[in-house]
C-alpha positions in Angstrom: -7.4 12.1 8.3 -9.9 15.1 8.9 -11.9 15.4 13.0 -15.3 14.2 11.6 -13.6 10.7 10.1 -11.9 10.9 13.6 -15.0 11.3 15.9 -17.0 8.5 13.5 -14.1 6.1 14.7 -14.0 7.2 18.1 -18.3 7.0 18.2 -17.9 3.3 16.7 -14.8 2.5 19.3 -17.6 3.9 21.8 -19.9 1.8 20.8 -17.9 -1.2 20.4 -16.3 -1.2 24.1 -20.3 -0.4 25.6 -21.3 -3.8 23.5 -18.1 -5.5 25.4 -18.8 -4.3 28.6 -22.1 -5.7 28.5 -21.0 -9.1 27.8 -18.6 -9.1 30.6 -21.1 -8.2 32.8 -22.9 -10.6 31.6 -20.2 -13.6 31.6 -19.5 -12.4 35.2 -22.9 -12.5 36.5 -23.4 -16.0 35.1 -20.2 -17.1 36.7 -21.4 -15.8 40.0 -24.5 -17.5 39.6 -22.8 -21.0 38.8 -20.3 -20.8 41.5 -22.8 -20.2 44.0 -25.4 -22.9 42.7 -22.0 -25.4 42.8 -21.3 -24.2 46.5 -25.1 -24.7 47.5 -25.2 -28.1 45.7 -22.2 -29.5 47.5 -24.5 -29.2 50.6 -25.6 -32.8 51.5 -29.5 -32.9 51.1 -29.6 -35.5 54.2 -31.6 -34.3 57.0 -30.6 -34.5 61.0 -31.7 -37.9 61.6 -30.0 -39.1 58.5 -26.8 -38.2 58.9 -26.7 -39.4 62.4 -27.8 -42.8 61.3 -24.3 -42.9 59.2 -22.2 -42.0 62.0 -24.4 -45.1 63.8 -23.8 -47.1 61.6 -20.3 -46.8 61.2 -20.3 -45.9 58.0 -18.3 -42.5 58.0 -14.7 -42.8 56.9 -13.7 -39.5 58.8 -15.4 -35.9 59.6 -14.6 -32.3 60.8 -17.0 -30.4 62.5 -16.5 -26.6 63.1 -17.8 -25.6 66.6 -18.6 -22.0 65.8 -21.0 -22.0 62.8 -21.6 -26.1 63.1 -20.3 -26.9 59.3 -19.7 -30.5 59.5 -17.6 -31.9 56.3 -17.6 -35.9 56.3 -16.8 -38.3 54.0 -18.3 -42.2 53.7 -16.4 -45.6 53.5 -15.6 -46.7 50.5 -16.5 -42.9 49.3 -14.2 -40.3 47.7 -16.8 -37.7 47.4 -16.6 -34.9 50.3 -20.6 -34.1 51.9 -21.0 -30.5 54.3 -23.9 -30.6 56.2 -24.3 -27.6 58.7 -25.2 -28.9 62.6 -28.5 -27.3 64.2 -27.3 -27.3 67.2 -23.2 -28.6 68.1 -24.1 -29.9 71.3 -26.7 -32.2 70.9 -24.7 -33.5 67.5 -21.3 -34.3 69.5 -23.4 -36.1 72.3 -25.5 -38.2 70.3 -22.5 -39.5 68.0 -20.3 -39.7 70.4 -20.4 -43.1 71.8 -20.8 -44.4 67.8 -17.6 -43.0 67.4 -15.8 -44.3 70.1 -17.8 -47.6 69.7 -16.3 -47.6 66.3 -12.7 -46.8 66.9 -12.8 -49.2 69.2 -14.6 -52.2 67.9 -13.4 -51.8 64.3 -9.3 -50.9 65.0 -9.1 -51.3 61.2 -11.5 -49.1 60.0 -11.2 -46.0 62.7 -12.7 -42.7 62.1 -10.5 -39.7 61.4 -12.2 -37.1 63.8 -11.9 -33.4 64.1 -12.9 -30.5 65.6 -12.5 -27.0 65.1 -13.0 -23.8 67.1 -13.4 -21.3 63.9 -14.4 -17.7 64.5 -17.4 -16.0 65.1 -16.9 -14.0 61.3 -17.3 -18.1 59.2 -20.4 -16.9 58.5 -19.4 -13.2 56.6 -16.9 -15.3 54.9 -18.6 -17.9 53.5 -21.3 -15.1 52.0 -18.4 -12.9 50.7 -18.7 -14.4 47.1 -22.2 -13.3 47.2 -21.9 -9.6 48.1 -18.8 -9.2 45.9 -20.3 -10.7 42.7 -23.1 -7.9 43.1 -21.3 -4.9 44.3 -18.7 -5.8 40.8 -22.0 -6.0 38.7 -23.5 -3.0 40.4 -20.1 -0.9 40.0 -20.0 -2.4 36.2 -23.4 -1.3 35.8 -23.2 2.5 37.3 -20.0 3.0 35.0 -22.2 2.4 32.1 -24.5 4.5 32.6 -22.3 7.1 33.5 -20.3 6.7 30.3 -23.5 6.9 28.3 -24.0 10.4 29.8 -21.0 11.2 29.2 -21.4 10.7 25.3 -24.7 11.7 25.0 -24.8 15.0 27.1 -21.0 16.1 26.5 -20.7 18.0 30.0 -23.2 16.3 31.2 -22.8 13.2 32.8 -26.6 12.0 33.2 -28.2 8.9 31.3 -31.0 11.6 31.6 -29.1 13.4 28.8 -30.0 11.0 26.4 -32.4 14.3 25.1 -29.4 16.9 25.3 -28.3 18.3 21.4 -25.3 16.5 20.4 -23.7 20.0 19.8 -20.3 20.4 18.4 -18.8 23.1 19.7 -16.6 26.0 17.7 -12.6 24.5 17.1 -9.7 26.0 18.9 -7.5 29.0 17.5 -5.5 26.5 15.5 -8.1 25.4 13.6 -10.1 29.1 13.6 -11.6 30.1 9.9 -12.1 33.2 8.6 -12.8 35.0 5.5 -9.1 35.3 4.1 -9.8 31.3 4.2 -12.8 31.1 2.0 -11.8 32.3 -1.7 -13.6 32.3 -4.9 -17.1 33.7 -2.8 -16.8 37.7 -2.6 -20.6 38.0 -3.2 -21.6 35.1 -0.6 -18.7 37.0 2.0 -20.6 40.8 1.9 -24.2 39.6 2.1 -22.4 37.5 5.5 -20.0 40.3 7.1 -23.2 42.3 7.8 -23.8 39.7 10.5 -20.0 39.5 11.7 -20.7 43.1 12.5 -23.9 42.7 14.0 -22.1 40.2 16.5 -19.4 42.5 17.3 -21.2 45.8 17.7 -25.3 45.2 18.2 -25.6 48.3 19.9 -25.2 50.3 16.4 -27.6 48.5 15.1 -30.2 48.5 17.6 -29.4 52.3 17.8 -30.8 52.8 14.3 -33.8 50.3 14.8 -32.4 47.5 12.6 -33.5 44.3 12.7 -30.5 41.5 11.7 -31.6 38.4 10.1 -32.4 35.8 12.6 -31.3 33.0 10.2 -29.6 33.1 7.4 -29.8 29.5 4.6 -26.7 28.9 2.4 -28.0 26.6 -0.2 -25.8 25.9 -2.9 -24.2 22.3 -4.6 -22.3 19.9 -2.6 -18.7 21.2 -2.3 -19.2 24.9 -3.0 -18.0 25.7 0.8 -21.9 26.5 2.9 -20.0 24.7 6.1 -16.6 26.8 5.5 -18.6 30.0 5.4 -20.7 29.4 7.9 -17.2 28.4 10.3 -15.9 32.0 8.7 -18.3 34.1 10.2 -17.9 32.6 13.5 -14.4 33.6 13.2 -15.0 36.6 12.1 -16.8 37.3 14.9 -15.0 35.6 17.6 -18.7 34.5 18.7 -19.5 30.6 20.1 -20.0 28.3 17.0 -22.6 25.8 18.0 -22.7 23.6 14.5 -25.1 20.6 14.8 -26.1 18.3 12.0 -30.1 17.7 10.6 -29.8 14.2 10.9 -28.7 14.3 14.6 -32.3 15.9 15.8 -34.1 12.6 14.8 -34.4 9.5 16.5 -36.5 6.5 17.0 -37.9 7.8 20.3 -40.8 9.9 19.7 -39.9 13.5 21.1 -36.6 13.3 22.0 -36.0 15.4 18.7 -38.1 18.4 19.8 -36.4 18.1 23.8 -32.8 18.5 21.7 -34.1 21.5 19.2 -35.1 23.2 22.8 -31.7 22.3 24.8 -29.7 23.7 21.6 -31.3 27.0 21.3 -30.9 26.9 25.3 -27.4 26.4 25.1 -26.9 29.4 22.8 -28.6 31.5 25.0 -26.3 31.1 27.9 -23.4 31.8 25.3 -25.2 35.1 23.9 -23.8 36.4 21.4 -23.7 33.7 19.5 -24.3 31.3 15.9 -26.2 28.2 15.7 -25.1 26.2 12.5 -27.8 23.5 11.6 -26.0 21.7 8.3 -28.1 19.2 5.9 -31.0 21.5 7.2 -33.3 19.2 5.0 -33.0 16.0 7.0 -35.2 17.9 9.2 -37.1 20.6 7.8 -38.8 18.6 5.2 -42.6 19.6 4.0 -44.7 18.5 6.1 -47.2 16.2 4.9 -45.0 14.8 2.7 -44.2 11.5 4.9 -46.0 8.7 6.1 -46.8 9.2 9.2 -48.9 12.4 9.1 -48.8 15.0 11.5 -47.7 12.9 14.5 -44.3 11.9 12.8 -41.1 12.3 14.9 -39.5 14.2 11.8 -42.6 16.5 11.7 -42.8 17.2 15.2 -38.8 17.8 15.6 -39.7 20.8 12.6 -42.7 22.5 14.3 -39.9 22.8 17.6 -37.7 24.5 15.4 -40.6 26.7 14.3 -41.1 28.0 17.5 -37.7 28.2 19.0 -36.9 31.0 15.7 -40.0 32.2 16.4 -39.5 32.7 20.4 -36.2 34.9 19.7 -36.4 38.3 21.0 -35.4 41.4 19.2 -31.9 41.3 18.5 -31.3 38.9 21.0 -28.1 38.0 19.6 -28.7 34.5 18.3 -28.0 33.7 14.9 -29.3 30.5 13.4 -27.3 30.0 9.8 -28.5 26.4 7.7 -26.9 25.2 4.8 -28.7 22.7 2.6 -28.4 21.8 -1.2 -32.0 21.1 -1.6 -34.0 24.4 -0.9 -37.3 22.9 -3.1 -38.0 20.5 -0.6 -37.6 22.7 3.1 -41.2 23.5 4.6 -41.9 27.0 3.5 -42.9 28.2 7.2 -39.0 28.2 7.4 -38.0 30.7 4.6 -41.1 33.3 5.8 -39.5 36.4 7.1 -38.7 36.0 11.1 -37.1 32.8 10.4 -34.4 32.0 7.4 -35.2 35.9 6.3 -31.8 35.7 4.4 -30.9 33.1 1.5 -27.4 33.3 0.1 -26.9 31.6 -3.2 -23.1 29.8 -3.1 -23.0 28.7 -6.4 -19.6 27.0 -8.5 -16.4 29.6 -8.6 -15.6 31.2 -11.7 -12.7 31.5 -13.2 -11.0 33.9 -11.1 -12.5 32.6 -7.5 -11.2 29.0 -8.8 -7.8 30.4 -9.5 -7.7 32.4 -5.8 -9.0 28.5 -4.5 -6.1 27.1 -5.8 -4.0 29.5 -4.2 -5.9 29.0 -1.3 -5.1 25.4 -1.0 -1.5 25.2 -2.7 -0.2 27.9 0.7 1.1 24.7 1.8 2.4 22.8 -1.0 5.6 23.2 -3.1 5.0 23.8 -6.8 7.7 23.7 -9.7 8.1 26.9 -11.2 6.1 25.6 -14.5 3.0 25.6 -12.4 0.4 28.3 -13.6 -2.7 29.0 -11.3 -4.6 30.0 -14.0 -4.4 27.8 -16.8 -5.3 25.4 -14.1 -8.2 27.2 -13.2 -8.8 27.7 -17.1 -9.3 24.0 -17.2 -11.1 23.2 -14.5 -14.5 24.7 -15.2 -17.7 23.2 -13.2 -15.4 22.5 -10.3 -16.8 23.1 -6.7 -14.3 24.2 -4.2 -14.1 20.8 -2.9 -13.2 19.7 -6.2 -10.0 21.6 -6.8 -8.7 21.2 -2.7 -9.3 17.4 -4.3 -7.3 18.0 -7.3 -4.4 19.6 -5.7 -4.2 16.7 -3.0 -4.5 14.4 -6.0 -1.6 16.3 -7.6 0.5 16.4 -4.8 0.4 12.2 -3.7 1.8 11.4 -7.6 4.6 14.0 -6.8 5.5 11.7 -3.5 4.7 8.4 -5.9 7.8 9.3 -8.1 10.1 11.2 -5.4 9.3 14.7 -6.7 10.5 17.5 -5.0 7.7 20.2 -6.2 4.2 19.7 -7.9 5.4 19.5 -11.7 2.2 20.9 -14.4 2.2 17.1 -15.6 1.1 15.8 -12.1 -1.5 18.8 -12.0 -3.1 17.3 -15.4 -2.8 14.0 -14.2 -4.8 14.5 -11.0 -7.2 16.7 -13.3 -8.0 13.7 -15.1 -8.2 10.7 -12.4 -10.0 13.1 -11.0 -12.8 13.4 -13.3 -12.4 9.7 -14.9 -10.8 7.8 -12.8 -7.6 6.1 -12.2 -6.0 4.3 -15.4 -6.2 0.7 -15.7 -2.6 -0.5 -17.7 -3.1 -3.9 -16.2 -6.1 -5.0 -17.8 -5.5 -6.8 -21.3 -7.6 -6.1 -24.3 -7.4 -8.4 -27.4 -6.1 -6.8 -30.8 -10.4 -6.4 -32.1 -11.5 -4.9 -28.9 -8.8 -2.4 -29.1 -9.5 -1.4 -32.9 -12.8 -1.1 -31.7 -12.0 1.1 -29.1 -9.3 3.4 -30.9 -12.5 3.9 -33.7 -14.9 4.8 -30.9 -13.1 7.0 -29.6 -11.9 8.8 -33.0 -15.3 9.2 -33.8 -16.1 11.4 -30.8 -12.6 13.2 -31.5 -13.7 13.6 -35.0 -17.5 15.0 -34.8 -15.6 17.6 -31.9 -13.0 18.6 -34.0 -15.2 19.3 -37.1 -18.0 21.3 -35.3 -17.8 24.5 -34.8 -17.8 26.2 -31.3 -17.0 22.9 -29.7 -14.4 22.9 -27.2 -10.8 21.5 -28.2 -10.1 17.7 -27.6 -7.8 18.0 -24.3 -6.7 14.4 -24.5 -8.1 11.1 -26.4 -7.3 7.5 -25.2 -8.3 4.0 -25.6 -6.1 3.2 -21.8 -9.4 2.2 -19.6 -10.4 4.9 -16.4 -12.7 4.3 -14.3 -15.7 2.8 -16.1 -15.6 3.5 -19.4 -13.2 2.0 -21.5 -11.9 4.8 -23.3 -12.7 8.4 -23.4 -12.0 11.7 -25.1 -12.0 14.7 -22.9 -13.0 18.1 -24.4 -12.1 20.9 -21.7 -14.3 24.3 -21.5 -12.2 27.1 -23.0 -14.2 29.3 -20.5 -17.3 29.7 -18.5 -20.5 29.4 -19.7 -23.9 30.2 -17.7 -26.2 28.4 -20.2 -26.2 26.8 -23.8 -28.2 28.0 -27.1 -30.0 24.9 -28.9 -27.3 24.6 -31.1 -25.1 24.0 -28.8 -27.4 21.1 -27.3 -27.9 19.6 -30.7 -23.5 19.7 -31.5 -23.0 17.9 -28.3 -25.6 15.1 -29.2 -23.4 14.9 -32.4 -20.2 14.5 -30.1 -22.3 11.7 -27.9 -22.9 9.8 -31.0 -19.9 10.1 -33.0 -18.4 6.7 -31.3 -21.5 4.5 -32.0 -21.4 6.5 -35.9 -17.4 5.3 -36.3 -18.4 1.7 -35.4 -21.0 1.5 -37.7 -19.4 2.8 -40.5 -15.6 1.1 -40.3 -16.3 -1.8 -38.7 -19.4 -2.9 -40.2 -21.3 -3.5 -36.8 -22.0 -1.7 -33.6 -20.9 -2.9 -29.7 -22.2 -1.8 -26.2 -19.8 0.6 -25.9 -22.3 3.7 -26.7 -24.8 2.8 -24.0 -23.8 5.6 -21.9 -23.4 7.7 -25.0 -26.5 7.3 -26.2 -28.5 7.8 -22.6 -27.0 10.7 -22.4 -27.7 11.9 -25.8 -31.4 11.0 -25.0 -31.4 12.8 -22.0 -30.3 15.7 -23.9 -33.0 15.5 -26.5 -36.1 15.0 -23.9 -34.9 18.0 -21.6 -35.2 20.0 -24.7 -38.5 19.5 -25.3 -39.6 18.9 -21.9 -37.7 21.5 -20.1 -36.7 24.1 -22.6 -39.7 23.8 -24.5 -37.2 23.8 -28.2 -39.4 22.1 -30.0 -40.9 23.7 -32.9 -43.6 21.0 -32.9 -44.6 21.6 -29.2 -43.6 24.6 -28.3 -41.9 26.5 -25.9 -44.1 24.5 -22.7 -42.8 22.5 -19.9 -43.9 19.2 -19.2 -44.0 17.2 -16.4 -42.6 18.4 -12.6 -39.1 19.4 -12.5 -39.1 19.2 -9.1 -37.6 15.4 -8.6 -39.5 15.1 -5.6 -38.7 12.4 -3.4 -41.3 12.0 -0.8 -43.2 8.7 -1.0 -46.3 10.9 0.5 -46.2 12.7 -1.9 -45.7 10.2 -4.6 -49.0 9.2 -4.2 -50.5 12.0 -5.0 -48.5 13.1 -8.2 -50.9 13.3 -11.6 -49.0 14.3 -14.7 -50.0 17.2 -15.7 -49.8 16.5 -19.9 -52.1 14.1 -21.5 -51.1 10.5 -23.0 -51.0 12.4 -26.6 -48.8 14.9 -25.6 -46.6 11.6 -23.9 -46.6 10.4 -27.4 -45.9 13.4 -28.8 -42.8 14.0 -26.8 -41.6 10.6 -27.7 -41.6 11.8 -31.3 -39.8 14.8 -30.7 -37.3 13.1 -29.0 -36.7 10.5 -31.8 -37.0 12.9 -34.7 -34.3 15.2 -32.7 -32.2 12.1 -32.1 -32.7 10.8 -35.8 -31.4 14.1 -37.2 -28.6 14.3 -35.3 -27.2 10.9 -36.7 -28.0 11.6 -39.9 -25.7 14.7 -39.3 -22.8 12.7 -37.7 -22.5 10.2 -40.7 -22.4 13.1 -42.5 -19.3 14.3 -41.0 -17.8 11.0 -40.0 -17.9 10.3 -43.7 -16.8 13.3 -44.9 -13.9 12.8 -42.6 -12.8 9.1 -42.8 -9.2 9.5 -43.8 -8.8 11.7 -40.5 -10.7 8.9 -38.4 -8.3 6.5 -39.6 -4.9 8.8 -39.0 -6.8 9.0 -35.3 -7.5 5.7 -34.7 -4.1 4.0 -36.0 -2.3 6.9 -33.7 -4.1 5.3 -30.7 -3.5 1.8 -31.7 -0.1 3.0 -31.4 0.0 5.1 -28.8 -2.6 4.3 -26.5 -3.1 8.0 -25.5 -3.8 11.2 -27.9 -3.0 15.1 -26.3 -4.0 18.2 -27.3 -1.1 18.9 -29.4 -0.2 15.9 -31.1 -3.6 15.5 -32.0 -3.8 18.8 -33.5 -0.6 18.2 -34.8 -2.1 14.6 -36.6 -5.1 16.2 -38.0 -2.8 19.5 -39.6 0.4 17.7 -41.4 -1.2 14.1 -41.2 1.9 12.5 -39.5 3.2 12.7 -35.8 6.8 12.1 -35.0 8.3 9.0 -34.1 8.1 7.3 -30.6 11.6 7.1 -29.2 11.4 3.5 -28.5 10.9 3.6 -33.1 14.2 5.9 -33.4 16.3 3.4 -30.8 14.8 0.2 -33.0 15.5 2.1 -36.4 19.2 2.5 -35.0 19.8 -1.0 -34.0 18.1 -2.6 -37.4 21.6 -3.9 -39.0 22.3 -5.6 -35.5 19.1 -7.3 -34.9 18.2 -9.2 -38.3 18.7 -12.5 -36.7 16.5 -11.6 -34.6 12.6 -12.3 -35.0 10.6 -9.8 -36.7 8.2 -9.0 -33.9 11.1 -8.4 -31.8 12.8 -5.9 -34.3 9.2 -4.1 -34.6 8.6 -1.2 -32.1 6.7 -2.0 -29.2 3.6 -0.8 -28.8 1.6 -0.8 -25.2 -1.7 -2.7 -25.2 -2.3 -2.7 -21.1 -6.0 -1.8 -21.3 -9.2 -2.9 -19.6 -10.1 -6.8 -21.2 -13.5 -6.6 -22.3 -14.1 -2.7 -20.9 -14.4 -0.9 -24.3 -17.4 -2.4 -25.8 -19.5 -1.8 -22.3 -18.8 1.4 -21.2 -17.2 4.5 -22.5 -17.1 8.3 -21.7 -17.2 11.3 -23.4 -16.0 14.7 -21.9 -18.0 17.7 -23.7 -19.2 21.1 -22.2 -20.9 20.0 -19.2 -19.2 16.4 -18.9 -16.2 17.8 -17.3 -18.7 19.2 -14.4 -17.9 17.6 -11.1 -21.7 16.8 -9.8 
């Protein structure tokens, strides 16, 4: 469990304890009131003369009188209940009842009155109110304890409930968790850009002498998992400077003005520790374009952003505070944040290339025992599109698989299995499929594989399986052999053919189609529509972009959003998308029809083995057969003594542990971009 998850658990535990403490305080308070009320209810409501009459009429069977405080406790004849009464004047009361008590003692010897006079002490009054005082003290102590705890949680180093408006800053890690540029791999250009910040923090005078102004802010832009936060920590570790980290969502609260107050407090803390680094993760949570929400200029988030802009403008020249922010949505940030003088520099942290992936794998493999057959360069080649977080997760999954099999080191087999697991999900061998579903899935995946194999320029088929994984009832995986920065028009058209291969195979071989191609059709349609509307690949409509590519997510902006093309153009777009899909479907039918024999070979092999690796797939298509399975050889050697056994027992075992009903429901075919972890 990492530090963030531990902090989350501690926060949840603290909230539970606070709720329990409130409930306990309430229960004690109610219980105390009930106790005091019950004590008060026992006080006799009779008046003085009525109490004296009870003695005169001989109704009192016994009584006890405290001569110091006048507390009278008595019982009536035939009544087991005890009554209490506070006598206003003890001497007068004794004179009033004395003759009656003596009279009844003499005249009614069968009903004597038990009398008890107690001298008592002068502090009995204080003793009687002691429960009330204790209750007040307990409730007050619990209240101040709770206020102290709240102040501690919200103010870090301060212990006051007013610290609610203080920034919830996470200070830099200790020396054991200190990060440096050596811990960041696959980002050489990014480290070079940030090393200038490190040099300034170490020796600001050198820059001042040359009249250089160091950037006040650096914005790290890139997809999730590419190492933006790690880079910021490495800058602080290299410069050995205080590192104040906070998430953008921590600024915004329910109460108006709290976010702006926390921004001020954050920069005040940084100025006290200058030179220092402020890191704001997910700055898009607070730095979104103003006017995009429903609250207008009075929106709490916008007030927080305004304060952030003011604070960044208020920096003195080379004051020693560097603001580093991270986001994967730079398109939604307010333009005022990105102007010079605020976030002067933008550093794009993108997906690592082949060399970068190999370096990242070496970093994450430092503390993991690897078998001699593991070649990290080979792993890097087969993980195009993986981020640093994906690669770390890949090796971790491989280590878990090795531990599951009681191995002393991680082998290449575990790494390959982990790579497929990360992309597709775990296998579901416990799910059963009927023979009909298995046959449909086998031809469906065979159609993908055949289309991939006989199309020039497509990545080689890495694995074909009819064992369900994740939400897919089967899959055909192609791993890129090289990094690609773009796709050509022909490559995109070929990818549509690969996606339609499963549907075409079902229609040609089985004479029916299933819902298993739903995901394939959706992805093929998305590719065709992107070709027309985003990349200008339509000969009829020309090199024009249709629609807004910003994917705006703000509710307020959606009200004013207007489509930038007419209804006639929309109809033409639909026609072009339909034309592309139809033409590629016809080409797919031609490929599958010409290689129907190979499709039969692949489908039958999948029904027998359930999974084909890359070398097995190539061997099958090149030679037309595969070496027999081990259980087949054993069954042949035991054929003579097994003649009397039922035919089903003598036949080779074929595992059919697949996802029941999943094959026609979902399918996932991996092509150039399919292996990319998004």
